[in-house]
Backbone bond lengths (Angstrom), bond angles and torsions (degrees), N, CA, C in turn:
res aa  C-N    CA-C-N  psi(-1)  N-CA   C-N-CA  omega(-1)  CA-C   N-CA-C  phi
1 M - - - 1.466 - - 1.516 109.60 -
2 L 1.349 117.80 -38.68 1.460 120.53 179.49 1.516 111.45 -61.06
3 A 1.328 116.43 -36.90 1.465 119.75 179.11 1.522 109.57 -64.78
4 D 1.324 117.70 -37.44 1.471 120.65 177.88 1.528 111.08 -61.10
5 I 1.305 115.62 -43.76 1.460 120.82 -178.57 1.510 110.96 -65.99
6 E 1.330 116.73 -43.06 1.476 119.99 -177.69 1.528 111.77 -69.43
7 S 1.330 118.24 -31.32 1.454 120.70 -178.81 1.515 113.54 -84.75
8 T 1.333 117.55 -11.18 1.459 121.31 -178.85 1.524 109.52 -90.91
9 P 1.332 117.24 121.58 1.464 117.98 176.73 1.519 111.42 -71.57
10 I 1.323 116.46 120.52 1.443 121.90 -179.79 1.526 108.64 -108.98
11 P 1.343 117.92 123.14 1.463 118.77 177.25 1.511 111.02 -61.25
12 T 1.312 116.96 128.45 1.444 122.70 -178.31 1.513 110.28 -128.85
13 L 1.287 116.56 129.09 1.481 122.65 177.15 1.507 107.46 -108.61
14 V 1.321 116.65 118.68 1.480 121.69 -179.66 1.521 105.69 -106.64
15 V 1.315 115.87 124.11 1.473 122.03 179.72 1.524 106.94 -120.48
16 G 1.323 116.55 129.25 1.469 118.97 178.48 1.493 110.99 -170.32
17 C 1.314 114.55 177.95 1.455 119.76 -178.26 1.547 111.15 -116.31
18 K 1.307 118.46 0.95 1.467 120.37 -179.91 1.525 109.26 -94.55
19 L 1.305 114.51 73.30 1.458 120.63 -175.42 1.522 112.08 -58.91
20 D 1.327 118.43 -29.27 1.462 120.65 -179.50 1.530 111.46 -67.62
21 L 1.332 119.98 -22.71 1.445 123.64 179.76 1.526 112.53 -93.45
22 A 1.294 118.66 -28.60 1.460 123.44 -173.15 1.540 112.72 -66.12
23 P 1.305 122.01 -46.33 1.465 119.62 -176.72 1.522 113.51 -58.66
24 E 1.297 118.89 -40.99 1.443 122.14 -178.71 1.540 110.01 -64.50
25 R 1.287 116.34 -42.56 1.481 120.53 179.22 1.519 110.32 -65.18
26 A 1.286 117.10 -40.50 1.465 119.58 -179.26 1.530 110.83 -66.24
27 K 1.314 117.54 -37.61 1.474 119.42 178.16 1.502 111.77 -66.68
28 Q 1.325 117.84 -37.56 1.467 121.56 178.35 1.525 111.92 -64.25
29 A 1.269 117.62 -40.39 1.459 121.53 -176.01 1.514 113.81 -86.79
30 G 1.332 117.70 -14.76 1.442 121.86 -179.49 1.517 114.12 76.47
31 Y 1.328 116.66 27.20 1.478 121.40 -179.43 1.516 109.76 -91.02
32 D 1.356 114.03 154.34 1.468 118.95 167.90 1.515 107.30 -69.84
33 R 1.317 114.49 148.14 1.480 119.13 -176.73 1.512 108.11 -132.15
34 I 1.322 116.59 135.18 1.472 120.24 173.44 1.518 107.97 -132.70
35 N 1.308 114.74 151.68 1.472 120.89 175.50 1.537 106.15 -109.34
36 V 1.303 116.05 125.45 1.457 121.62 -177.42 1.511 109.95 -120.80
37 D 1.304 116.28 128.54 1.460 122.05 175.92 1.520 107.51 -101.14
38 C 1.339 116.93 117.91 1.460 120.43 -174.10 1.537 112.59 -67.99
39 R 1.322 116.99 -11.47 1.469 118.88 -179.21 1.528 112.39 -90.51
40 K 1.317 117.09 -5.92 1.461 120.84 178.99 1.523 110.69 -122.94
41 A 1.296 115.61 139.91 1.474 119.69 177.96 1.519 109.87 -76.26
42 M 1.341 116.02 149.53 1.460 120.05 176.61 1.539 107.11 -84.61
43 A 1.300 115.92 128.43 1.459 121.13 179.53 1.535 109.63 -69.41
44 P 1.336 118.04 139.12 1.456 119.78 177.00 1.524 109.85 -61.03
45 G 1.328 116.31 134.23 1.450 121.49 -179.89 1.498 114.89 83.41
46 S 1.335 118.57 -0.88 1.447 120.48 178.16 1.536 110.23 -72.26
47 T 1.329 116.96 159.63 1.441 121.30 -178.74 1.524 112.32 -57.88
48 N 1.320 116.98 -44.23 1.465 120.42 179.20 1.540 111.79 -62.76
49 R 1.306 115.65 -38.97 1.478 118.94 -179.51 1.528 110.66 -67.71
50 I 1.316 117.16 -39.05 1.452 120.62 178.52 1.514 111.47 -66.51
51 I 1.328 117.00 -44.50 1.474 121.26 178.49 1.512 110.56 -60.91
52 L 1.326 117.34 -43.06 1.451 121.04 -179.85 1.531 110.57 -67.19
53 S 1.298 117.93 -39.24 1.480 121.43 177.58 1.529 110.44 -64.08
54 K 1.330 117.22 -42.01 1.458 120.81 178.50 1.525 110.72 -65.44
55 F 1.317 117.39 -36.61 1.459 120.81 176.68 1.522 110.87 -60.39
56 F 1.348 115.95 -49.65 1.463 119.34 -178.29 1.532 110.81 -66.62
57 D 1.349 117.31 -34.70 1.463 120.63 175.99 1.531 109.88 -61.92
58 S 1.326 117.91 -42.55 1.462 120.91 -179.00 1.548 110.70 -66.69
59 V 1.346 116.44 -34.46 1.470 119.90 177.23 1.509 109.43 -65.08
60 V 1.329 117.53 -45.28 1.462 121.89 -178.72 1.538 109.86 -64.08
61 E 1.342 116.66 -44.59 1.459 119.23 -179.96 1.515 111.57 -63.27
62 R 1.314 116.67 -39.68 1.455 120.58 178.70 1.533 109.61 -65.70
63 R 1.290 117.70 -37.05 1.455 121.18 -179.56 1.543 110.31 -68.60
64 K 1.319 117.13 -35.64 1.438 121.24 179.33 1.534 112.78 -74.60
65 A 1.318 116.94 -27.95 1.448 121.99 -177.17 1.534 110.72 -68.39
66 P 1.328 117.33 146.76 1.476 118.43 178.70 1.524 111.04 -66.48
67 M 1.294 116.60 147.31 1.466 121.33 178.12 1.533 108.72 -66.35
68 A 1.345 116.39 156.29 1.451 121.30 179.74 1.531 110.85 -58.16
69 S 1.296 117.08 -40.52 1.476 120.43 -179.20 1.521 110.70 -64.02
70 E 1.335 117.56 -37.38 1.463 121.13 176.90 1.498 111.48 -66.28
71 R 1.337 117.74 -38.69 1.457 121.75 177.17 1.520 110.53 -63.91
72 R 1.320 116.29 -42.25 1.458 119.47 178.60 1.533 111.05 -62.10
73 R 1.312 117.23 -41.80 1.470 120.45 179.27 1.522 111.43 -61.97
74 R 1.305 116.54 -37.57 1.459 121.03 -179.08 1.545 109.36 -68.96
75 L 1.325 116.63 -36.89 1.470 120.06 -179.38 1.525 111.53 -70.49
76 L 1.319 117.39 -33.54 1.465 121.22 -179.79 1.480 109.49 -79.51
C-alpha cells in the first residue's frame, strides 16, 4: 500500500513565507513552483495564473477519480 501512495502523484500546495527554503524543496520533489505576492492581482493568462489553474484542475480531477481501494474492489 505504501508503494501505491508513493507512486501516485498527489497535488500539493505549499504556502509559506520562507522563500529561501521553498525553491530547494520544490526542486527535490519535482514540483512546479510559483511565487505569488498577495498584494498584486494575477493577470489573466499569466504563467502563474495558468499553473495555479492547472493545480486546482488536478485537485478536482483527483477528487472525482475513484479511490484506489474502490478500484481494487471492482477488480476483485
